[in-house]
ZAMI-278343 format. One record per residue: residue in three letters; z, y, x of N, C-alpha, C, O in turn; residue number from 1. Coordinates in steps of 0.05 Angstrom, whole numbers, plus 5000, padded with zeros to 4 digits. Atoms other than C-alpha are relative to their C-alpha. Layout:
<pts>
<pt residu="ALA" n_pz="Z" n_py="Y" n_px="X" ca_pz="Z" ca_py="Y" ca_px="X" c_pz="Z" c_py="Y" c_px="X" o_pz="Z" o_py="Y" o_px="X" num="NUM"/>
...
</pts>
This chain:
<pts>
<pt residu="UNK" n_pz="5010" n_py="5021" n_px="5002" ca_pz="1593" ca_py="6465" ca_px="9062" c_pz="5009" c_py="4985" c_px="4975" o_pz="5033" o_py="4980" o_px="4971" num="1"/>
<pt residu="UNK" n_pz="4994" n_py="5013" n_px="5028" ca_pz="1586" ca_py="6430" ca_px="8990" c_pz="5002" c_py="4970" c_px="5001" o_pz="4985" o_py="4957" o_px="5015" num="2"/>
<pt residu="UNK" n_pz="4993" n_py="5022" n_px="5004" ca_pz="1615" ca_py="6364" ca_px="8972" c_pz="4995" c_py="4997" c_px="4980" o_pz="5003" o_py="5012" o_px="4962" num="3"/>
<pt residu="UNK" n_pz="5012" n_py="5012" n_px="5033" ca_pz="1583" ca_py="6328" ca_px="8912" c_pz="5014" c_py="4974" c_px="5005" o_pz="5006" o_py="4958" o_px="5022" num="4"/>
<pt residu="UNK" n_pz="4998" n_py="5024" n_px="5006" ca_pz="1629" ca_py="6271" ca_px="8890" c_pz="4985" c_py="4989" c_px="4978" o_pz="4979" o_py="5006" o_px="4961" num="5"/>
<pt residu="UNK" n_pz="5011" n_py="5011" n_px="5026" ca_pz="1595" ca_py="6222" ca_px="8837" c_pz="5025" c_py="4975" c_px="5001" o_pz="5025" o_py="4960" o_px="5021" num="6"/>
<pt residu="UNK" n_pz="4979" n_py="5015" n_px="5008" ca_pz="1659" ca_py="6178" ca_px="8808" c_pz="4985" c_py="4985" c_px="4979" o_pz="4974" o_py="4998" o_px="4961" num="7"/>
<pt residu="UNK" n_pz="5006" n_py="5009" n_px="5023" ca_pz="1634" ca_py="6118" ca_px="8765" c_pz="5026" c_py="4985" c_px="4995" o_pz="5037" o_py="4968" o_px="5009" num="8"/>
<pt residu="UNK" n_pz="4980" n_py="5009" n_px="5009" ca_pz="1687" ca_py="6109" ca_px="8723" c_pz="5006" c_py="4971" c_px="4983" o_pz="4986" o_py="4960" o_px="4974" num="9"/>
<pt residu="UNK" n_pz="5005" n_py="5029" n_px="5019" ca_pz="1713" ca_py="6042" ca_px="8685" c_pz="4994" c_py="5007" c_px="4972" o_pz="5004" o_py="5025" o_px="4959" num="10"/>
<pt residu="UNK" n_pz="5011" n_py="4999" n_px="5029" ca_pz="1682" ca_py="6037" ca_px="8621" c_pz="5022" c_py="5006" c_px="4980" o_pz="5043" o_py="4993" o_px="4978" num="11"/>
<pt residu="UNK" n_pz="4988" n_py="4987" n_px="5023" ca_pz="1710" ca_py="6072" ca_px="8568" c_pz="5023" c_py="5019" c_px="5010" o_pz="5037" o_py="5030" o_px="4993" num="12"/>
<pt residu="UNK" n_pz="4981" n_py="4986" n_px="4992" ca_pz="1757" ca_py="6109" ca_px="8616" c_pz="5003" c_py="5033" c_px="5002" o_pz="5022" o_py="5046" o_px="5009" num="13"/>
<pt residu="UNK" n_pz="5010" n_py="4971" n_px="4987" ca_pz="1724" ca_py="6178" ca_px="8624" c_pz="5018" c_py="5022" c_px="4985" o_pz="5029" o_py="5041" o_px="4998" num="14"/>
<pt residu="UNK" n_pz="4986" n_py="4984" n_px="5021" ca_pz="1759" ca_py="6213" ca_px="8562" c_pz="5032" c_py="5005" c_px="5014" o_pz="5044" o_py="5026" o_px="5017" num="15"/>
<pt residu="UNK" n_pz="4971" n_py="4997" n_px="4989" ca_pz="1827" ca_py="6202" ca_px="8593" c_pz="5001" c_py="5004" c_px="5034" o_pz="5021" o_py="5014" o_px="5046" num="16"/>
<pt residu="UNK" n_pz="4997" n_py="4991" n_px="4976" ca_pz="1807" ca_py="6207" ca_px="8663" c_pz="4991" c_py="5036" c_px="5007" o_pz="4999" o_py="5048" o_px="5027" num="17"/>
<pt residu="UNK" n_pz="5010" n_py="4971" n_px="5004" ca_pz="1775" ca_py="6281" ca_px="8649" c_pz="5026" c_py="5016" c_px="4992" o_pz="5029" o_py="5039" o_px="5001" num="18"/>
<pt residu="UNK" n_pz="4973" n_py="4980" n_px="5015" ca_pz="1847" ca_py="6305" ca_px="8611" c_pz="5023" c_py="4997" c_px="5027" o_pz="5039" o_py="5015" o_px="5034" num="19"/>
<pt residu="UNK" n_pz="4984" n_py="5004" n_px="4974" ca_pz="1883" ca_py="6275" ca_px="8673" c_pz="4995" c_py="5024" c_px="5024" o_pz="5011" o_py="5037" o_px="5037" num="20"/>
<pt residu="UNK" n_pz="5009" n_py="4987" n_px="4982" ca_pz="1836" ca_py="6310" ca_px="8715" c_pz="5001" c_py="5027" c_px="5004" o_pz="5001" o_py="5039" o_px="5026" num="21"/>
<pt residu="UNK" n_pz="5002" n_py="4973" n_px="5005" ca_pz="1835" ca_py="6376" ca_px="8685" c_pz="5029" c_py="5011" c_px="4994" o_pz="5034" o_py="5034" o_px="5000" num="22"/>
<pt residu="UNK" n_pz="4974" n_py="4990" n_px="4998" ca_pz="1910" ca_py="6381" ca_px="8671" c_pz="5021" c_py="4992" c_px="5020" o_pz="5041" o_py="5006" o_px="5022" num="23"/>
<pt residu="UNK" n_pz="4986" n_py="5010" n_px="4981" ca_pz="1943" ca_py="6342" ca_px="8727" c_pz="4990" c_py="5006" c_px="5033" o_pz="5005" o_py="5007" o_px="5053" num="24"/>
<pt residu="UNK" n_pz="5007" n_py="5018" n_px="4971" ca_pz="1897" ca_py="6332" ca_px="8788" c_pz="4987" c_py="5037" c_px="5006" o_pz="5001" o_py="5050" o_px="5021" num="25"/>
<pt residu="UNK" n_pz="5007" n_py="4976" n_px="5004" ca_pz="1859" ca_py="6403" ca_px="8783" c_pz="5019" c_py="5022" c_px="5011" o_pz="5015" o_py="5035" o_px="5032" num="26"/>
<pt residu="UNK" n_pz="4981" n_py="4978" n_px="4986" ca_pz="1925" ca_py="6450" ca_px="8789" c_pz="5003" c_py="4993" c_px="5023" o_pz="5001" o_py="5011" o_px="5039" num="27"/>
<pt residu="UNK" n_pz="4991" n_py="5006" n_px="4974" ca_pz="1942" ca_py="6412" ca_px="8848" c_pz="4977" c_py="5008" c_px="5024" o_pz="4978" o_py="5023" o_px="5044" num="28"/>
<pt residu="UNK" n_pz="5019" n_py="4989" n_px="4978" ca_pz="1879" ca_py="6415" ca_px="8882" c_pz="4993" c_py="5034" c_px="5007" o_pz="4983" o_py="5040" o_px="5029" num="29"/>
<pt residu="UNK" n_pz="4997" n_py="4970" n_px="5008" ca_pz="1879" ca_py="6494" ca_px="8868" c_pz="5028" c_py="5003" c_px="5022" o_pz="5026" o_py="5016" o_px="5042" num="30"/>
<pt residu="UNK" n_pz="4975" n_py="4993" n_px="4986" ca_pz="1952" ca_py="6492" ca_px="8897" c_pz="4995" c_py="4998" c_px="5028" o_pz="5006" o_py="5013" o_px="5044" num="31"/>
<pt residu="UNK" n_pz="4999" n_py="5014" n_px="4971" ca_pz="1932" ca_py="6457" ca_px="8960" c_pz="4970" c_py="5010" c_px="5011" o_pz="4959" o_py="4996" o_px="5028" num="32"/>
<pt residu="UNK" n_pz="5019" n_py="4985" n_px="4989" ca_pz="1870" ca_py="6510" ca_px="8970" c_pz="4971" c_py="4976" c_px="5003" o_pz="4956" o_py="4976" o_px="5022" num="33"/>
<pt residu="UNK" n_pz="5023" n_py="5010" n_px="4998" ca_pz="1815" ca_py="6459" ca_px="8952" c_pz="4984" c_py="5010" c_px="4986" o_pz="4991" o_py="5007" o_px="4963" num="34"/>
<pt residu="UNK" n_pz="5015" n_py="4988" n_px="5014" ca_pz="1758" ca_py="6496" ca_px="8924" c_pz="4973" c_py="4985" c_px="4979" o_pz="4950" o_py="4981" o_px="4986" num="35"/>
<pt residu="UNK" n_pz="5014" n_py="5011" n_px="5015" ca_pz="1729" ca_py="6462" ca_px="8860" c_pz="4987" c_py="5017" c_px="4986" o_pz="4996" o_py="5034" o_px="4971" num="36"/>
<pt residu="UNK" n_pz="5023" n_py="4976" n_px="5015" ca_pz="1666" ca_py="6498" ca_px="8838" c_pz="4990" c_py="4989" c_px="4977" o_pz="4978" o_py="5004" o_px="4962" num="37"/>
<pt residu="UNK" n_pz="5014" n_py="5011" n_px="5020" ca_pz="1645" ca_py="6449" ca_px="8787" c_pz="5013" c_py="4969" c_px="4996" o_pz="5025" o_py="4960" o_px="5015" num="38"/>
<pt residu="UNK" n_pz="4988" n_py="5022" n_px="5013" ca_pz="1669" ca_py="6382" ca_px="8746" c_pz="4992" c_py="4990" c_px="4970" o_pz="4986" o_py="5002" o_px="4949" num="39"/>
<pt residu="UNK" n_pz="5008" n_py="5002" n_px="5035" ca_pz="1654" ca_py="6349" ca_px="8685" c_pz="4989" c_py="4964" c_px="5004" o_pz="4992" o_py="4947" o_px="5021" num="40"/>
<pt residu="UNK" n_pz="5007" n_py="5030" n_px="5012" ca_pz="1621" ca_py="6285" ca_px="8649" c_pz="4971" c_py="5003" c_px="5013" o_pz="4963" o_py="5025" o_px="5021" num="41"/>
<pt residu="UNK" n_pz="5027" n_py="4999" n_px="4996" ca_pz="1551" ca_py="6269" ca_px="8668" c_pz="4985" c_py="4997" c_px="4970" o_pz="4993" o_py="4987" o_px="4949" num="42"/>
<pt residu="UNK" n_pz="5018" n_py="5000" n_px="5023" ca_pz="1495" ca_py="6277" ca_px="8621" c_pz="4990" c_py="4974" c_px="4997" o_pz="4982" o_py="4969" o_px="4974" num="43"/>
<pt residu="UNK" n_pz="5017" n_py="5021" n_px="5002" ca_pz="1465" ca_py="6210" ca_px="8636" c_pz="5011" c_py="4973" c_px="4985" o_pz="5001" o_py="4957" o_px="4970" num="44"/>
<pt residu="UNK" n_pz="4992" n_py="5029" n_px="5000" ca_pz="1513" ca_py="6156" ca_px="8633" c_pz="5036" c_py="5005" c_px="4990" o_pz="5050" o_py="5018" o_px="5006" num="45"/>
<pt residu="UNK" n_pz="4972" n_py="5002" n_px="5009" ca_pz="1586" ca_py="6151" ca_px="8593" c_pz="5020" c_py="4987" c_px="5018" o_pz="5043" o_py="4987" o_px="5010" num="46"/>
<pt residu="UNK" n_pz="4976" n_py="5007" n_px="4978" ca_pz="1624" ca_py="6122" ca_px="8654" c_pz="4992" c_py="5027" c_px="5028" o_pz="5003" o_py="5018" o_px="5048" num="47"/>
<pt residu="UNK" n_pz="5002" n_py="4985" n_px="4979" ca_pz="1607" ca_py="6177" ca_px="8706" c_pz="5005" c_py="5033" c_px="4994" o_pz="4998" o_py="5050" o_px="4977" num="48"/>
<pt residu="UNK" n_pz="4991" n_py="4965" n_px="4996" ca_pz="1636" ca_py="6243" ca_px="8728" c_pz="4997" c_py="5013" c_px="5023" o_pz="4998" o_py="4999" o_px="5042" num="49"/>
<pt residu="UNK" n_pz="5011" n_py="4992" n_px="4973" ca_pz="1618" ca_py="6287" ca_px="8782" c_pz="5023" c_py="5028" c_px="5007" o_pz="5033" o_py="5041" o_px="4989" num="50"/>
<pt residu="UNK" n_pz="4982" n_py="4982" n_px="4992" ca_pz="1662" ca_py="6337" ca_px="8821" c_pz="4985" c_py="5014" c_px="5029" o_pz="4980" o_py="5001" o_px="5050" num="51"/>
<pt residu="UNK" n_pz="5010" n_py="4989" n_px="4976" ca_pz="1630" ca_py="6388" ca_px="8870" c_pz="5022" c_py="5020" c_px="5008" o_pz="5034" o_py="5034" o_px="4992" num="52"/>
<pt residu="UNK" n_pz="4983" n_py="4977" n_px="4978" ca_pz="1672" ca_py="6431" ca_px="8930" c_pz="4992" c_py="5011" c_px="5007" o_pz="4968" o_py="5012" o_px="5002" num="53"/>
<pt residu="UNK" n_pz="5007" n_py="4978" n_px="4979" ca_pz="1669" ca_py="6480" ca_px="8974" c_pz="5019" c_py="4996" c_px="5021" o_pz="5043" o_py="4994" o_px="5019" num="54"/>
<pt residu="UNK" n_pz="4980" n_py="4996" n_px="4977" ca_pz="1691" ca_py="6478" ca_px="9046" c_pz="4984" c_py="5016" c_px="5020" o_pz="4960" o_py="5019" o_px="5021" num="55"/>
<pt residu="UNK" n_pz="5010" n_py="4980" n_px="4980" ca_pz="1686" ca_py="6523" ca_px="9102" c_pz="4979" c_py="4982" c_px="5021" o_pz="4958" o_py="4991" o_px="5029" num="56"/>
<pt residu="UNK" n_pz="5008" n_py="5012" n_px="4979" ca_pz="1668" ca_py="6466" ca_px="9151" c_pz="5006" c_py="4972" c_px="4994" o_pz="5014" o_py="4966" o_px="4972" num="57"/>
<pt residu="UNK" n_pz="5005" n_py="5027" n_px="5005" ca_pz="1665" ca_py="6392" ca_px="9159" c_pz="5033" c_py="4993" c_px="5014" o_pz="5049" o_py="4976" o_px="5007" num="58"/>
<pt residu="UNK" n_pz="4969" n_py="5005" n_px="4985" ca_pz="1731" ca_py="6397" ca_px="9206" c_pz="5022" c_py="5012" c_px="4969" o_pz="5042" o_py="5000" o_px="4961" num="59"/>
<pt residu="UNK" n_pz="4987" n_py="4996" n_px="5010" ca_pz="1757" ca_py="6434" ca_px="9154" c_pz="5008" c_py="4992" c_px="4973" o_pz="5032" o_py="4993" o_px="4967" num="60"/>
<pt residu="UNK" n_pz="5002" n_py="5033" n_px="5012" ca_pz="1742" ca_py="6385" ca_px="9095" c_pz="5014" c_py="4984" c_px="5011" o_pz="5029" o_py="4974" o_px="4993" num="61"/>
<pt residu="UNK" n_pz="4981" n_py="5030" n_px="4991" ca_pz="1779" ca_py="6331" ca_px="9133" c_pz="5023" c_py="5011" c_px="4996" o_pz="5038" o_py="5001" o_px="4979" num="62"/>
<pt residu="UNK" n_pz="4965" n_py="4992" n_px="5001" ca_pz="1844" ca_py="6374" ca_px="9143" c_pz="5009" c_py="5001" c_px="4975" o_pz="5030" o_py="4991" o_px="4969" num="63"/>
<pt residu="UNK" n_pz="4993" n_py="4991" n_px="5033" ca_pz="1845" ca_py="6396" ca_px="9068" c_pz="5012" c_py="4975" c_px="4995" o_pz="5037" o_py="4972" o_px="4994" num="64"/>
<pt residu="UNK" n_pz="5001" n_py="5020" n_px="5014" ca_pz="1832" ca_py="6329" ca_px="9044" c_pz="5023" c_py="4980" c_px="5007" o_pz="5036" o_py="4967" o_px="4990" num="65"/>
<pt residu="UNK" n_pz="4981" n_py="5017" n_px="4990" ca_pz="1877" ca_py="6292" ca_px="9096" c_pz="5027" c_py="5012" c_px="4991" o_pz="5045" o_py="4996" o_px="4986" num="66"/>
<pt residu="UNK" n_pz="4975" n_py="4985" n_px="5004" ca_pz="1935" ca_py="6346" ca_px="9079" c_pz="5001" c_py="4992" c_px="4971" o_pz="5024" o_py="4986" o_px="4966" num="67"/>
<pt residu="UNK" n_pz="5003" n_py="4999" n_px="5035" ca_pz="1920" ca_py="6338" ca_px="8997" c_pz="5009" c_py="4973" c_px="4995" o_pz="5028" o_py="4968" o_px="4980" num="68"/>
<pt residu="UNK" n_pz="4994" n_py="5031" n_px="5011" ca_pz="1917" ca_py="6259" ca_px="8996" c_pz="5023" c_py="4997" c_px="5019" o_pz="5025" o_py="4973" o_px="5013" num="69"/>
<pt residu="UNK" n_pz="4975" n_py="5004" n_px="4990" ca_pz="1982" ca_py="6255" ca_px="9041" c_pz="5015" c_py="5012" c_px="4990" o_pz="5038" o_py="5007" o_px="4995" num="70"/>
<pt residu="UNK" n_pz="4966" n_py="4987" n_px="5007" ca_pz="2026" ca_py="6298" ca_px="9007" c_pz="5011" c_py="4985" c_px="4972" o_pz="4996" o_py="4973" o_px="4956" num="71"/>
<pt residu="UNK" n_pz="4976" n_py="5005" n_px="5018" ca_pz="2083" ca_py="6281" ca_px="8959" c_pz="4985" c_py="5005" c_px="4974" o_pz="4978" o_py="4987" o_px="4960" num="72"/>
<pt residu="UNK" n_pz="5010" n_py="5002" n_px="5029" ca_pz="2052" ca_py="6318" ca_px="8896" c_pz="4980" c_py="4988" c_px="5003" o_pz="4986" o_py="4982" o_px="4980" num="73"/>
<pt residu="UNK" n_pz="5022" n_py="5013" n_px="5003" ca_pz="1986" ca_py="6279" ca_px="8902" c_pz="5014" c_py="4966" c_px="4995" o_pz="5007" o_py="4955" o_px="4974" num="74"/>
<pt residu="UNK" n_pz="4997" n_py="5032" n_px="5002" ca_pz="2018" ca_py="6202" ca_px="8911" c_pz="5026" c_py="5007" c_px="4977" o_pz="5027" o_py="4989" o_px="4961" num="75"/>
<pt residu="UNK" n_pz="4986" n_py="5002" n_px="5024" ca_pz="2072" ca_py="6222" ca_px="8860" c_pz="4992" c_py="5012" c_px="4973" o_pz="5004" o_py="5007" o_px="4951" num="76"/>
<pt residu="UNK" n_pz="5014" n_py="4988" n_px="5025" ca_pz="2032" ca_py="6258" ca_px="8810" c_pz="4975" c_py="4981" c_px="4989" o_pz="4978" o_py="4959" o_px="4980" num="77"/>
<pt residu="UNK" n_pz="5022" n_py="5011" n_px="5014" ca_pz="1963" ca_py="6240" ca_px="8788" c_pz="4979" c_py="4983" c_px="5011" o_pz="4955" o_py="4979" o_px="5004" num="78"/>
<pt residu="UNK" n_pz="5019" n_py="5019" n_px="4982" ca_pz="1943" ca_py="6192" ca_px="8839" c_pz="4993" c_py="4976" c_px="4987" o_pz="4968" o_py="4971" o_px="4986" num="79"/>
<pt residu="UNK" n_pz="5003" n_py="5021" n_px="5013" ca_pz="1948" ca_py="6129" ca_px="8801" c_pz="4991" c_py="5004" c_px="4971" o_pz="4978" o_py="4985" o_px="4963" num="80"/>
<pt residu="UNK" n_pz="5022" n_py="4997" n_px="5022" ca_pz="1920" ca_py="6150" ca_px="8737" c_pz="4971" c_py="5007" c_px="5006" o_pz="4952" o_py="5000" o_px="4993" num="81"/>
<pt residu="UNK" n_pz="5030" n_py="4999" n_px="4999" ca_pz="1861" ca_py="6176" ca_px="8769" c_pz="4982" c_py="4980" c_px="5014" o_pz="4958" o_py="4975" o_px="5009" num="82"/>
<pt residu="UNK" n_pz="5011" n_py="5022" n_px="4984" ca_pz="1848" ca_py="6124" ca_px="8821" c_pz="4998" c_py="4968" c_px="4985" o_pz="4984" o_py="4950" o_px="4994" num="83"/>
<pt residu="UNK" n_pz="5006" n_py="5021" n_px="5010" ca_pz="1859" ca_py="6067" ca_px="8768" c_pz="4979" c_py="5004" c_px="4986" o_pz="4965" o_py="4984" o_px="4983" num="84"/>
<pt residu="UNK" n_pz="5024" n_py="4997" n_px="5022" ca_pz="1804" ca_py="6094" ca_px="8723" c_pz="4971" c_py="5001" c_px="5022" o_pz="4948" o_py="5004" o_px="5014" num="85"/>
<pt residu="UNK" n_pz="5032" n_py="4996" n_px="4984" ca_pz="1749" ca_py="6095" ca_px="8788" c_pz="4997" c_py="4968" c_px="5005" o_pz="5014" o_py="4951" o_px="5010" num="86"/>
<pt residu="UNK" n_pz="5005" n_py="5020" n_px="4995" ca_pz="1708" ca_py="6041" ca_px="8794" c_pz="4989" c_py="4998" c_px="5029" o_pz="4995" o_py="4983" o_px="5047" num="87"/>
<pt residu="UNK" n_pz="5010" n_py="4993" n_px="4972" ca_pz="1669" ca_py="6066" ca_px="8851" c_pz="5000" c_py="5028" c_px="5005" o_pz="5012" o_py="5042" o_px="4989" num="88"/>
<pt residu="UNK" n_pz="5005" n_py="4976" n_px="4990" ca_pz="1654" ca_py="6129" ca_px="8885" c_pz="4985" c_py="5000" c_px="5018" o_pz="4985" o_py="4982" o_px="5034" num="89"/>
<pt residu="UNK" n_pz="5016" n_py="4994" n_px="4972" ca_pz="1599" ca_py="6163" ca_px="8933" c_pz="5012" c_py="5027" c_px="5008" o_pz="5027" o_py="5037" o_px="4990" num="90"/>
<pt residu="UNK" n_pz="5005" n_py="4971" n_px="4988" ca_pz="1604" ca_py="6231" ca_px="8971" c_pz="4977" c_py="5007" c_px="5012" o_pz="4959" o_py="4992" o_px="5019" num="91"/>
<pt residu="UNK" n_pz="5026" n_py="4996" n_px="4985" ca_pz="1556" ca_py="6267" ca_px="9000" c_pz="5010" c_py="5035" c_px="5004" o_pz="5021" o_py="5051" o_px="4988" num="92"/>
<pt residu="UNK" n_pz="4988" n_py="4972" n_px="4993" ca_pz="1568" ca_py="6332" ca_px="9037" c_pz="4968" c_py="5015" c_px="5012" o_pz="4952" o_py="5001" o_px="5025" num="93"/>
<pt residu="UNK" n_pz="5028" n_py="4984" n_px="4995" ca_pz="1506" ca_py="6384" ca_px="9049" c_pz="5008" c_py="5029" c_px="5003" o_pz="5029" o_py="5039" o_px="4994" num="94"/>
<pt residu="UNK" n_pz="4994" n_py="4971" n_px="4990" ca_pz="1500" ca_py="6453" ca_px="9078" c_pz="4983" c_py="5013" c_px="4975" o_pz="4964" o_py="5003" o_px="4962" num="95"/>
<pt residu="UNK" n_pz="5008" n_py="4985" n_px="5031" ca_pz="1492" ca_py="6511" ca_px="9020" c_pz="4968" c_py="5007" c_px="5003" o_pz="4955" o_py="5009" o_px="4982" num="96"/>
<pt residu="UNK" n_pz="5023" n_py="4996" n_px="4991" ca_pz="1426" ca_py="6526" ca_px="9051" c_pz="4975" c_py="4979" c_px="4983" o_pz="4954" o_py="4982" o_px="4971" num="97"/>
<pt residu="UNK" n_pz="5024" n_py="5023" n_px="5008" ca_pz="1395" ca_py="6458" ca_px="9035" c_pz="4999" c_py="5004" c_px="4969" o_pz="4977" o_py="5010" o_px="4961" num="98"/>
<pt residu="UNK" n_pz="5002" n_py="4988" n_px="5033" ca_pz="1412" ca_py="6471" ca_px="8951" c_pz="4984" c_py="5022" c_px="4995" o_pz="4971" o_py="5024" o_px="4974" num="99"/>
<pt residu="UNK" n_pz="5012" n_py="4978" n_px="5015" ca_pz="1385" ca_py="6539" ca_px="8956" c_pz="4968" c_py="5002" c_px="5002" o_pz="4953" o_py="5021" o_px="4996" num="100"/>
<pt residu="UNK" n_pz="5027" n_py="5004" n_px="5002" ca_pz="1319" ca_py="6511" ca_px="8965" c_pz="4982" c_py="4989" c_px="4978" o_pz="4958" o_py="4990" o_px="4974" num="101"/>
<pt residu="UNK" n_pz="5001" n_py="5018" n_px="5026" ca_pz="1325" ca_py="6470" ca_px="8904" c_pz="5002" c_py="5022" c_px="4976" o_pz="4985" o_py="5020" o_px="4958" num="102"/>
<pt residu="UNK" n_pz="4997" n_py="4978" n_px="5011" ca_pz="1347" ca_py="6533" ca_px="8868" c_pz="4976" c_py="5015" c_px="4994" o_pz="4967" o_py="5019" o_px="4971" num="103"/>
<pt residu="UNK" n_pz="5023" n_py="4983" n_px="5004" ca_pz="1288" ca_py="6576" ca_px="8886" c_pz="4978" c_py="4988" c_px="4986" o_pz="4961" o_py="5000" o_px="4973" num="104"/>
<pt residu="UNK" n_pz="5021" n_py="5018" n_px="5013" ca_pz="1245" ca_py="6519" ca_px="8863" c_pz="5001" c_py="5003" c_px="4967" o_pz="4983" o_py="5009" o_px="4951" num="105"/>
<pt residu="UNK" n_pz="4994" n_py="5001" n_px="5023" ca_pz="1280" ca_py="6514" ca_px="8804" c_pz="4998" c_py="5028" c_px="4976" o_pz="4994" o_py="5026" o_px="4952" num="106"/>
<pt residu="UNK" n_pz="5002" n_py="4978" n_px="5004" ca_pz="1278" ca_py="6586" ca_px="8790" c_pz="4973" c_py="5011" c_px="4997" o_pz="4969" o_py="5035" o_px="4994" num="107"/>
<pt residu="UNK" n_pz="5029" n_py="4988" n_px="4996" ca_pz="1204" ca_py="6592" ca_px="8791" c_pz="4990" c_py="4995" c_px="4974" o_pz="4967" o_py="5001" o_px="4968" num="108"/>
</pts>
């Protein structure tokens, strides 16, 4: 399963968010076995950030996220620095084959 997160950040906080995400959050996600395959700044808006993560299944996603976000590592680590910069967010989960059709079209 591919999870795509769109984070709308508070105005002027994207660079700070990115630094905290890369230096603190990403290493923790890796430690907790959450597979982040891409992340970064949106090209269309200076306050938008994306994160793309892979999971084996919806159940795996739920278990890993519950475990990670309930951990002391997260709560006592970058949680406040990350959450305080997010205005709103949206997540969607799609099967990999859904995206493969788009990749095929782009490559033509």
